[in-house]
N, CA, C and O of each residue as an XYZ file, in Angstrom:
296
protein
N      -7.373     31.322     11.732
C      -6.129     31.205     10.756
C      -4.799     30.400     11.344
O      -4.126     29.593     10.704
N      -4.609     30.772     12.570
C      -3.707     29.778     13.555
C      -4.219     27.957     13.559
O      -3.403     27.078     13.837
N      -5.046     27.786     13.357
C      -5.965     26.399     13.468
C      -4.851     26.149     12.294
O      -3.804     25.528     12.476
N      -5.470     27.046     10.422
C      -4.749     26.095      9.412
C      -3.490     26.379      9.636
O      -2.749     25.586      9.055
N      -3.039     27.039     10.132
C      -1.517     26.978      9.991
C      -1.180     25.865     11.084
O      -1.044     24.761     10.557
N      -1.060     25.865     12.054
C      -1.405     24.335     12.870
C      -0.988     23.126     12.025
O       0.001     22.419     11.836
N      -2.145     23.244     11.652
C      -2.835     21.915     10.363
C      -1.612     21.598      9.298
O      -1.125     20.468      9.262
N      -1.191     22.547      8.522
C      -0.471     22.816      7.333
C       1.052     22.047      7.980
O       1.589     21.038      7.524
N       1.521     22.895      9.183
C       2.476     22.391      9.745
C       2.601     20.663     10.341
O       3.762     20.259     10.404
N       1.684     19.823     10.695
C       1.540     18.417     11.245
C       1.423     18.106      9.704
O       2.277     17.332      9.271
N       0.572     18.552      8.885
C       1.155     17.920      7.614
C       2.070     17.735      7.186
O       2.105     16.827      6.355
N       3.522     18.588      7.545
C       4.224     19.158      6.887
C       5.355     18.185      7.414
O       6.271     17.585      6.851
N       4.830     18.292      8.992
C       5.798     17.357      9.757
C       5.846     15.467      9.418
O       6.794     14.683      9.403
N       4.111     15.238      9.143
C       4.154     13.459      9.114
C       4.731     13.557      7.261
O       5.518     12.646      7.004
N       4.532     14.193      6.448
C       5.277     14.113      4.904
C       6.845     13.983      5.696
O       7.262     12.826      5.755
N       7.739     15.051      6.301
C       9.042     14.395      6.149
C       8.740     13.101      7.264
O       9.364     12.200      6.702
N       8.397     12.740      7.989
C       7.770     11.445      8.148
C       8.185     10.187      7.586
O       8.835      9.248      8.047
N       7.565     10.440      6.308
C       6.943      9.218      5.730
C       9.037      9.055      4.351
O       9.569      8.103      3.781
N       9.322     10.229      4.450
C      10.166     10.330      4.021
C      11.611      9.527      4.612
O      12.186      8.588      4.062
N      11.953     10.146      5.782
C      13.156      9.933      7.134
C      12.720      8.382      7.447
O      13.704      7.721      7.779
N      11.307      7.518      7.424
C      11.397      6.304      7.000
C      12.241      5.286      5.681
O      13.007      4.328      5.582
N      11.414      6.349      4.758
C      12.213      5.370      3.624
C      13.678      5.616      3.673
O      14.452      4.715      3.352
N      14.160      6.933      4.103
C      15.287      6.988      4.604
C      16.507      5.857      5.072
O      17.565      5.392      4.648
N      15.545      5.753      6.303
C      16.255      4.796      7.272
C      15.778      3.413      6.411
O      16.806      2.738      6.354
N      14.961      2.865      5.888
C      14.986      1.627      5.103
C      15.703      1.559      4.774
O      16.347      0.623      5.246
N      16.619      2.599      3.365
C      17.634      2.598      2.484
C      18.935      2.925      3.139
O      20.051      2.769      2.643
N      18.632      3.420      4.375
C      20.016      2.536      5.208
C      21.098      3.873      4.650
O      22.304      3.702      4.469
N      20.361      5.237      4.426
C      20.585      6.733      4.759
C      20.210      6.790      5.796
O      20.980      7.742      5.925
N      19.650      6.694      6.960
C      19.765      7.057      8.045
C      19.932      5.884      9.421
O      19.091      5.001      9.250
N      20.517      5.705     10.331
C      20.981      4.663     11.342
C      19.366      4.297     11.900
O      18.353      4.962     12.117
N      19.843      2.513     12.017
C      18.425      1.895     12.695
C      17.773      2.528     13.734
O      16.584      2.545     14.053
N      19.126      3.240     14.384
C      18.832      3.360     15.763
C      18.746      4.642     16.066
O      19.327      4.914     17.116
N      18.105      5.759     15.397
C      17.299      6.699     15.648
C      15.930      6.516     15.111
O      15.279      5.846     14.310
N      15.817      7.748     16.235
C      13.824      7.813     16.581
C      13.602      8.413     15.521
O      14.334      9.366     15.256
N      12.562      8.053     14.622
C      12.757      8.991     13.249
C      10.897      9.847     13.653
O      10.215     10.717     13.111
N      10.775      9.087     14.691
C       9.241     10.711     15.038
C      10.065     11.586     15.720
O       9.769     12.769     15.552
N      11.171     11.323     16.562
C      11.863     12.309     17.437
C      12.211     13.384     16.701
O      11.921     14.580     16.677
N      13.408     12.116     15.681
C      14.060     12.958     14.585
C      12.908     13.884     13.510
O      13.409     14.770     12.817
N      11.838     13.710     13.444
C      10.778     13.888     12.560
C      10.328     15.760     12.941
O      10.012     16.724     12.243
N      10.505     15.551     14.218
C       9.750     16.722     15.342
C      11.147     17.594     15.620
O      10.928     18.773     15.895
N      11.967     17.360     15.604
C      13.612     17.590     15.492
C      13.790     19.139     14.817
O      13.980     20.345     14.976
N      13.551     17.976     13.906
C      13.538     18.915     12.130
C      12.869     20.080     12.232
O      13.247     21.250     12.298
N      11.325     19.325     12.236
C      10.372     20.653     12.450
C      10.733     22.195     12.772
O      10.985     23.305     12.303
N      10.547     21.323     14.060
C      10.966     22.797     14.911
C      12.560     23.676     14.970
O      12.817     24.580     15.764
N      13.478     23.137     13.929
C      14.670     23.519     13.605
C      14.174     24.470     12.660
O      14.525     25.647     12.749
N      13.167     23.973     11.504
C      12.925     24.768     10.630
C      12.541     26.177     11.279
O      13.016     27.217     10.822
N      11.735     26.168     12.272
C      11.329     27.134     12.804
C      12.750     27.633     13.586
O      12.338     28.766     13.834
N      13.515     27.628     13.905
C      14.710     28.437     15.046
C      15.782     28.683     13.782
O      16.636     29.569     13.818
N      15.558     27.514     12.361
C      15.957     28.472     11.527
C      15.507     29.367     11.103
O      16.585     29.945     10.969
N      14.612     30.264     10.634
C      13.835     31.038     10.577
C      14.180     32.097     10.987
O      14.383     33.193     10.465
N      14.264     31.532     12.406
C      14.857     33.110     13.189
C      16.135     33.382     13.411
O      16.559     34.403     13.952
N      16.892     32.304     12.920
C      18.436     32.802     12.897
C      18.146     33.709     12.242
O      17.916     34.838     12.677
N      18.103     33.281     10.810
C      18.675     33.873      9.430
C      17.598     35.113      9.323
O      17.577     35.537      8.167
N      16.634     35.864     10.259
C      15.804     36.855      9.852
C      17.227     37.782     11.710
O      17.613     38.946     11.819
N      17.399     37.031     12.311
C      17.907     37.862     13.260
C      19.820     38.269     12.916
O      20.444     39.307     13.131
N      20.218     37.094     12.388
C      21.855     37.535     12.311
C      21.610     37.877     11.062
O      20.618     37.773     10.340
N      23.200     38.511     10.854
C      23.645     38.866      9.453
C      25.420     38.420      9.113
O      26.216     38.979      8.358
N      25.604     37.223      9.993
C      26.432     36.327     10.154
C      26.203     35.516      9.261
O      25.198     34.841      9.485
N      26.906     35.220      7.998
C      26.366     33.395      7.485
C      27.032     32.623      8.254
O      26.598     31.479      8.394
N      27.928     32.913      8.774
C      28.602     31.637      9.327
C      27.526     31.057     10.468
O      27.240     29.873     10.644
N      26.924     32.400     11.311
C      25.942     32.157     12.011
C      25.134     30.896     12.036
O      24.883     30.150     12.982
N      24.749     30.822     10.637
C      23.481     30.393     10.130
C      23.460     28.984      8.989
O      22.574     28.311      8.463
N      25.213     29.001      8.967
C      26.132     28.095      8.005
C      26.544     27.194      9.928
O      26.098     26.088      9.621
N      26.767     27.104     10.631
C      26.428     26.324     12.094
C      25.790     26.365     12.205
O      25.926     25.787     11.127
N      24.497     26.495     12.519
C      23.244     25.792     13.082
C      23.038     24.708     11.817
O      22.928     23.539     12.188
N      22.966     24.969     10.229
C      23.183     23.965      9.401
C      23.225     22.484      9.389
O      22.634     21.466      9.030
N      24.533     23.075     10.142
C      25.570     22.224      9.711
C      25.194     20.709     11.019
O      25.171     19.488     10.865
N      24.906     21.799     12.482
C      24.599     21.022     13.391
C      23.339     20.074     13.120
O      23.462     18.849     13.140
N      21.774     20.889     12.792
C      20.811     20.406     12.237
C      21.064     18.948     12.048
O      20.758     17.989     12.756
N      22.122     19.080     10.160
C      22.354     18.406      9.328
C      23.041     17.125     10.116
O      22.598     16.065      9.674
N      23.726     17.007     10.859
C      24.404     15.978     11.692
C      23.725     15.049     12.844
O      24.302     14.113     13.396
N      22.347     15.494     13.116
C      21.526     14.661     13.335
C      21.141     13.445     12.728
O      20.557     12.475     13.213
N      21.654     13.702     11.343
C      20.932     12.768     10.467
C      22.038     11.700     10.031
O      21.605     10.748      9.382
N      23.426     11.730     10.306
C      24.430     11.002     10.666
C      23.917      9.702     11.184
O      24.703      8.845     11.587
């Protein structure tokens, strides 16, 4: 079961990578960004986001977290 979850997450990371490459080619993400590192960061941020959502009752905490994660795309 753990292996299946891991493989599913790797597939999601690969899909995110291709979306990021396309966005970079279209100029939506700067050419100076390391797309591979960005894809990994966003994948791990997704895990963190679920924990923040579960553990915090303050919507501002979640909003701040999302704002910081999305700022990496600028």
